[in-house]
C-alpha positions as CSV (number, residue, x, y, z in Angstrom):
1,X,-14.0,166.9,122.6
2,X,-10.8,164.9,121.8
3,X,-11.1,161.2,121.3
4,X,-9.7,158.7,123.8
5,X,-9.8,158.4,127.5
6,X,-11.2,161.8,128.2
7,X,-14.5,160.6,126.8
8,X,-14.7,157.1,128.3
9,X,-16.7,156.2,131.4
10,X,-14.9,155.6,134.7
11,X,-14.1,152.0,135.8
12,X,-11.8,149.3,134.6
13,X,-9.7,149.8,131.5
14,X,-11.4,149.1,128.2
15,X,-9.3,147.2,125.7
16,X,-10.7,146.9,122.2
17,X,-9.8,143.8,120.1
18,X,-10.0,144.1,116.3
19,X,-9.6,141.2,113.9
20,X,-11.1,139.1,111.2
21,X,-14.7,137.9,111.6
22,X,-13.8,135.1,109.1
23,X,-11.1,133.3,111.0
24,X,-12.5,130.4,113.1
25,X,-11.4,127.5,115.2
26,X,-9.0,125.6,114.9
27,X,-6.9,128.4,113.4
28,X,-4.0,129.3,115.8
29,X,-5.1,133.0,115.6
30,X,-8.5,132.0,116.9
31,X,-6.9,130.3,119.9
32,X,-4.8,133.4,120.5
33,X,-7.9,135.6,120.4
34,X,-9.6,133.3,123.0
35,X,-6.5,133.4,125.2
36,X,-6.2,137.2,124.9
37,X,-9.8,137.6,125.9
38,X,-9.4,135.3,128.8
39,X,-6.3,137.1,130.1
40,X,-8.0,140.5,129.8
41,X,-11.1,139.2,131.5
42,X,-9.2,137.7,134.4
43,X,-7.7,141.2,135.0
44,X,-11.2,142.6,135.3
45,X,-10.8,144.7,132.2
46,X,-13.7,145.6,129.9
47,X,-13.4,144.1,126.4
48,X,-14.7,145.8,123.3
49,X,-14.9,144.1,119.9
50,X,-16.6,144.7,116.6
51,X,-19.3,142.5,118.0
52,X,-19.3,139.6,115.5
53,X,-17.8,136.1,115.1
54,X,-14.3,134.9,114.2
55,X,-11.4,136.4,116.2
56,X,-13.7,139.1,117.7
57,X,-16.1,136.4,118.9
58,X,-13.2,134.3,120.3
59,X,-11.9,137.2,122.3
60,X,-15.4,138.1,123.5
61,X,-15.9,134.5,124.6
62,X,-12.6,134.3,126.5
63,X,-13.4,137.6,128.3
64,X,-17.0,136.7,129.1
65,X,-16.1,133.2,130.4
66,X,-13.6,135.0,132.7
67,X,-16.4,137.2,134.0
68,X,-15.7,140.4,132.2
69,X,-18.1,142.8,130.5
70,X,-17.9,142.7,126.7
71,X,-19.0,145.5,124.5
72,X,-19.8,144.8,120.9
73,X,-19.9,147.4,118.1
74,X,-22.2,145.9,115.4
75,X,-23.4,147.9,112.4
76,X,-27.1,148.5,111.8
77,X,-26.7,148.2,108.0
78,X,-25.0,144.8,108.3
79,X,-28.2,142.8,108.5
80,X,-26.6,139.6,107.2
81,X,-24.4,139.3,110.3
82,X,-25.5,138.3,113.7
83,X,-23.8,139.8,116.8
84,X,-21.8,137.5,119.0
85,X,-23.7,136.0,121.9
86,X,-20.7,136.6,124.1
87,X,-21.3,140.4,124.2
88,X,-23.0,141.8,127.3
89,X,-23.7,145.1,125.7
90,X,-24.2,146.1,122.1
91,X,-23.5,149.7,120.9
92,X,-25.1,149.7,117.4
93,X,-23.5,152.1,114.9
94,X,-25.3,153.6,112.0
95,X,-22.1,154.1,110.1
96,X,-18.4,153.4,110.2
97,X,-17.4,156.7,111.6
98,X,-19.7,156.1,114.6
99,X,-18.1,152.7,115.2
100,X,-14.6,154.2,115.0
101,X,-15.6,156.8,117.6
102,X,-16.4,154.0,120.1
103,X,-13.2,152.2,119.2
104,X,-11.1,155.4,119.7
105,X,-12.6,155.9,123.2
106,X,-11.0,152.7,124.5
107,X,-7.8,152.8,126.6
108,X,-6.0,150.5,124.2
109,X,-6.6,148.5,121.0
110,X,-5.1,145.2,120.1
111,X,-5.0,144.3,116.4
112,X,-5.2,140.6,115.6
113,X,-4.9,139.2,112.0
114,X,-7.5,140.5,109.7
115,X,-8.4,142.1,106.4
116,X,-8.9,145.6,105.1
117,X,-11.3,146.5,107.9
118,X,-8.9,145.5,110.6
119,X,-6.1,147.3,108.9
120,X,-8.3,150.4,108.6
121,X,-9.2,150.3,112.3
122,X,-5.5,149.8,113.4
123,X,-4.4,152.6,111.1
124,X,-7.0,155.1,112.5
125,X,-5.9,154.3,116.1
126,X,-2.3,154.6,115.1
127,X,-2.9,158.0,113.4
128,X,-4.9,159.3,116.4
129,X,-1.9,158.4,118.6
130,X,0.2,160.8,116.6
131,X,-2.1,163.8,117.2
132,X,-4.9,163.3,119.7
133,X,-4.4,163.7,123.4
134,X,-5.6,160.7,125.3
135,X,-5.9,158.5,122.2
136,X,-6.2,154.8,122.7
137,X,-2.8,153.0,122.8
138,X,-2.1,150.3,120.1
139,X,-0.6,146.8,120.2
140,X,-0.2,144.8,117.0
141,X,-0.2,141.0,117.7
142,X,1.6,138.5,115.6
143,X,4.1,138.0,112.8
144,X,1.8,139.2,110.1
145,X,1.7,142.7,111.8
146,X,5.5,142.6,112.2
147,X,5.9,142.1,108.4
148,X,3.3,144.8,107.7
149,X,5.0,147.3,110.0
150,X,8.3,146.6,108.4
151,X,6.7,147.3,105.0
152,X,5.2,150.5,106.3
153,X,8.6,151.6,107.7
154,X,10.2,150.9,104.3
155,X,7.5,152.4,102.0
156,X,5.6,155.1,104.0
157,X,6.7,158.4,105.4
158,X,7.1,157.3,109.0
159,X,9.9,157.7,111.5
160,X,11.1,155.8,114.5
161,X,8.7,157.7,116.8
162,X,5.8,156.8,114.7
163,X,6.8,153.1,114.7
164,X,7.1,153.1,118.5
165,X,3.5,154.0,118.7
166,X,2.6,150.6,117.3
167,X,4.6,148.0,119.1
168,X,4.3,144.4,117.8
169,X,3.8,141.6,120.3
170,X,5.0,138.2,119.3
171,X,2.5,136.3,121.4
172,X,-0.5,136.8,123.8
173,X,1.7,137.0,126.9
174,X,3.8,139.7,125.4
175,X,0.7,141.6,124.3
176,X,-0.8,141.5,127.8
177,X,2.5,142.7,129.3
178,X,2.6,145.6,126.8
179,X,-1.1,146.4,127.6
180,X,-0.4,146.4,131.3
181,X,2.4,148.9,130.8
182,X,0.6,151.1,128.3
183,X,-2.6,151.3,130.4
184,X,-0.5,152.0,133.6
185,X,1.5,154.7,131.8
186,X,-1.6,156.5,130.7
187,X,-2.1,158.8,127.8
188,X,0.7,159.9,125.6
189,X,1.6,163.6,125.1
190,X,1.2,164.3,121.4
191,X,3.4,166.5,119.2
192,X,0.3,168.2,117.7
193,X,-0.8,168.2,114.1
194,X,1.3,166.3,111.6
195,X,1.2,166.1,107.9
C-alpha cells in the first residue's frame, strides 16, 4: 500500500511537526513551535511529533492546550529519553523505518529547525512527494531551511518542480496558510519513479 493519506484514519487532518528535541525556551524557534501547535490545535487538526521535548514538545503543548489530539512517535530503544507529557497517544516504534511510516501517513509535515534527524525526516517526506501518490505535503519553516534549500538547489540534482514540493514559510502565519492550502488541495499527482 502506498504511503500517505490512503493509509491514514478518517477525521481531521494530521500535521506532523519535526524539529530538534534540544532547542528549548526562550529560543525563538521554541516560541514558533508553540505558536504553530496552538494554531493547528485551534483548527481542530491532529498533531503528530516525534514525541519528545524541545521543539516537538513545544508544538505538542500548543496543540494540546488548544484542545487537539497529539500523537507522539517515541522509539523503544531510546530509553534515556522521556516522551512529552503533552502527547495524548504514543505510537512506539521499534526502529526508525517504523517511525518514518507513521510520519509519512500524515497529511502534511512541517520541518522546524533541527539536526541530522530532522533533515532526514524532511528529506524522506520530500522524496516521497516526488514518487508516492498521496504522500504527505511538506512545509519548511524559517530562514535556516531557506538557506538549506538554496544550497540543495545549487549543489544537488533537483529542478524547479522538486523545489516547489518543499515551500519555505518565513513565519508561523505563512506556514499555517500554506498548510491550509495544501491540505485543502489534497494529494499531488506524481510523475512516477525518478532517479
